[in-house]
N, C-alpha and C positions, 0 to 999 in steps of 0.2 A: 436445660443445656444439650441433654442427650437426644431429647424428643426433636429439637432443631435439627441436631447432629444426622438423624436418620432422615427427617424430611428433607432435607437438601441433597442429600445422597440420590434420593428416589426422583428429584428432578433435575439433578444435574446435568443430563445429557442434554436438556433443553437449554441449558445455560452456556453451552459452548459458545466461542465468539472468534472473529477474524477482523484484520484491519479491512475497511471496505472502500477507504477513499483516502487520498492525501490533500492537505490544503497548505498553501505558501501564503504566508503575510493575510491570511482571513479568504484567499480566493481557490475554490475548490477545482481540482484538474477534472474530477467526474469520477462516479463509481467505478472502481477497478482500473482506472486509467495509470499506468506506469507501473502498476503492482503486479507481482506474480502470486497471482490470487491461488491459492490451495484449493482442491476440489470440494472441500467441506471444512465444516470447523471444528472437526475432532481433534482432540489434542494430541502433542506428541509426547511419548514416555521414555524414550531412550535417547540417552545423551551421546550415545557413541554412532547412531545412525546418521548417516550424512543429510537425512531430511530434519535434522534438528537445526541446520543452517539457516534455510529458508522454506520449510516445510515441505510437503509433498509436491513435485514437480517443480520447487523452486529453484532449481540448478539450471533450468532453462530461461533462456531470455526471452522478453516480449517485447512486441513491435515498437511501443513507444517509450520515450525518455521526456521527463519533465526538466524543466531549467528552473533554478534557484539561484540567486544571489548571495553572496556572502553577507550574513548577519541578517538575513531573513529567517523568518520563524516558521517552522513547519511543524503541522499538525495532522495527526492520524486520528481516523474516525472507526471505533471498535463498534460493531454490531453482533449480535447473536443472530439475527435474521439478516444474511448479507445483502439481500436486495431490498430490505427495509421494509417488507411488506407488513412485518409488524413490529411494533416498538418495546418488545420486550426488554428490558435493562439486563446488564451483566449481574447474574445472580449475587445474591450477598454473601454465599456459601463460598464463591469464587474469590478469595481474599489472597494477597498476594503482592510481590513487588512487580515493579515494571522497568524495562531497560530499552535504550536505542543505541545501536552500533551502526558504524559505518565501515565500508572498505573500498578502497580506489580499484579500478581495474584498468587495464588499456582497452578493453572491449568486454560489452556485455555478453559476449559469447564465451569469455573465459571461465575456467574454473573457480567457484568462490569457495569451495570448503578449505579447509586449513588456515595457515597465519597471514595474517593482514588486517585483521578486524581490530577496530579500537572504539571504545565504548564513549559516547558524548553525553550520556544521561542516563542518571537511574533514580529512582525514588522507593524506599522500602515502608519502613513503619514508623511512623511520627504523629504525633498528637492524637493518639489512640486509635489509630487505624492504619490498614495497609494501603499502598498506592492504588490497587483495584477499586477499594471503597470510596477513595477520593474521586476516581473517574466516575465511578457510577454516580455519584452525587453532583458530578458536573454535566449531567445529561442534559436538563434544561432545553429550553428552546421548544420547538415542534417535535423533536423525538427524543424520548426519555432515554433511548439507548445511544443517544450521539456522545459516547465517553471518548474524550480526547486527552492527550498529553502533547505538550510542545515543548520545543527546545529550539533557540536562535542558532542557525548553523553559522558560526563565526568563523569562516575559513577563508580569513583575508591574509594568507600566509603561505608559505611552501611546506610540503610534507617531506619526511624522509620516509619511504616506504619500499620496502622490498630490496634494501641495501643500494637504494639509487635515489638522488636527487629529483623529486617529481614536483613540479609547480601544482599548487592545489586546484586550479582549476582543471575539471577533466570529469571522468564517469567514475559515479560511486554507487555501489547498491548500499541500500539504507535497510535496516532490520530492526524493526519494532517486535518486542517481546514482553509476553506477560506470562508470570507464574502462577499457577492456582494452586494451594496449599492444602487444600480441603481432604487430601488422602495422603498427605506427605509424611504422616506420622510413621508410615510404611515405606522402607527404602524402595525408591520404582514407583512409588504412587504419586509422586509431583506431576502435574499437567502442565505441558509448555504449550503456548499459543504464540505463533510466530509468522509473520507476515513481511515479506520483502518488497521493497521498491526500486526503481531504476531514475537515478538524478543526474543531470548533469551541472554540476557546480561551477559559478564563477566567481573567482577570487579576485584580489588586487596585490597578491605578493606576499612578501614577508619569509618566516623562516619558522619552520616548527617539526618537531620528531616525536609524534604520538607514539606510545609504546603500544605494540600490538600483541593480539592473542590468537589462538587456533580455534577455530568452532568447526567441528566437534575438538574438544578438549580443554574448552575455558571455564569448565567446571565439572563435577563429579557427583554422583548419586548421594554420597554420604557426607557431602557440604553441609555444615549446620543451617545454612539457609534453604538449602534444598530438601534435607530430610530434617523436618520440622512440624511439630505437634501444634497447630493452631487452635487446638481445642483444649490445651491445657491452660489451668487456672492456678496462679498466674501465669502468663506467657513468660517463655524465657526470651529476656531482652537484655540489652540491644539485639537487634535482629541484624544478621549478617546478609547482605545481600550477596547472591552468587556473583561471580566473574570479577574483572578488574574493576578498579576505581576509574571514574569518568576522567577522560583526558581534559585537563585544563591549560589552555594556551596562555605561555608566558611571554609572547610577542606578538604584536599587531603587525598588520600589512600597511601598504601606503600605496599610492599610486592609482594609475588607471586600471580597470578591468582587464584581466589577464584572458588573452584567447578570443580568436573572432566568434560572433554571434552564430549558431548553428542555424542553418537555413531550415525553416518549417515548410514540410510539403502541405499541399492544400488538403483540406479534410472538412468538405461540407457537412458531414454529420459524422459522430463517433460513438462508439459503445465500448468501454473498458479500453481494450488495446486495439481493437478494432475500429479501421479509419475507411470511410468512404473514398473513392476518388471521383473527380468528374467524369461523367459519360462522355464518349465523341459526340462531336457535332453531327450534322446529316443535312443532304441536301434533296432528299426525297422521302416517301412515304416508307419505302423498304428500309432506308437509313434511320429512319424514326424509330421503326418496330426493333431494328438492330441495338440501337443506343438503349431502348428500352429494357431489351433482354439483357443488356449489359448490368443495368441497375438490379434486376432481380437475381442474377448469377452472383453479384456482390450480396445479395439480402441473404442468399443461402448461405453464405461464408460466415456472415454476421452471426447469425442464429447458431451456427455449428460451434462457433469459436467463444460464442458468449459464455462468462465465466459464472460462479454463482452468486456474485452481485447484480445480476440481473441482465435484462436486453431492452431496456427503456429505448435505447438509442436505436436498435433493430427495427422497432416498431414505428419509429420517426422515419427511417429509412422507406419502410414497406409503404409508409403513407406516399412518399414521394414515388415511388415506383408506380403506384396507383396513379398518381396526378400524371407521369409521364407517358403512361398507357392512353388516360384519356387525351392526352394531348394530340397522340398518335392518331386516333379514333376521329378528332375533330379536324386535326390538318388534312388527313387523308380524304376525309368527307369534303372539305373545302379545295382540295388539290393545292394546298399550300405549305407543303412539310419542306421547311427551307431556314437553316440555321440550329436553333438549338432550343432547348428547354428553358422556360423561365426559372430564373435562378432565386435561391434562397439563401437566407443568412447562415452562417454557420452556427451547428448546435452542438452542445456537448450535456450530459445529463448526470445528475446526483440527485438522491433523495433529500439532500439538505439544500440543494439551489435547483429547483424544479426545472425551470427553462433558463437556460443561460446564455 
């Protein structure tokens, strides 16, 4: 046991992880899409720092929002290599509980720290293993690191949040959390892995009042589930999961979906939270090259904004720009530059769904 303990500590840095994509009812939105992706996979150690809410940089809104209907299942994909370039699974040493929280906001530019968070799911130690171990064994398929957990978002009711009756349809920040306990025998040694996403939830009415907690503030370094010796033999059981109990709805909603459907802007090619826009049409060779230059200017932004989940969509857009340039060369030689570029279907990219 002690040999294993020192061996896993030596390799623990390579085992850090984050949420790289979200799926709803089995359909992936694409790598990094609607996620406030942190700059790296390093763990968080302080429970009082604001980064514990949504990780470093997670206080800033991203440009895309993913839609989900009440009752649909949401799945997070965890990776140790965010861009999927390697399939290393979550390390066996990184054992611990998992949880999912949500918070309704008026706007994604709102501050997200503080009260208003409610837990919708958690999993600790059961049947001889922690949640993280079950996720690791749930890797399957083409990528061993595709460790996922799911929870049906049954939001067909109204919520009582921030002392006001708020229809449940609306904007929500969803927060996935995994706690690694391999150094938690020391206070302050617990490692927190957190990634947040942006969802617009459509519900069908009802009435609900989920109890909320403040993040930071929802747990403490000396909580028995945070300050915990996973190397002890035997383990101290039952294991107490940090934070509140998950909210269990007591009434169901009914009636039609609440709220109008959000308009979706055109997005020929996307990469994480970057979205291309159609280039302008043209009536001559000069206009063709001007439109081609617009494509290249967008590409520069795509590469600059690409998060650690990768730039596969940028490479696709780069091929589009090359095709536009070739079109201008051809139509210029033929003195027939008029109209626009040939169209292509919408593309979004995930390592789990290569070409969508």
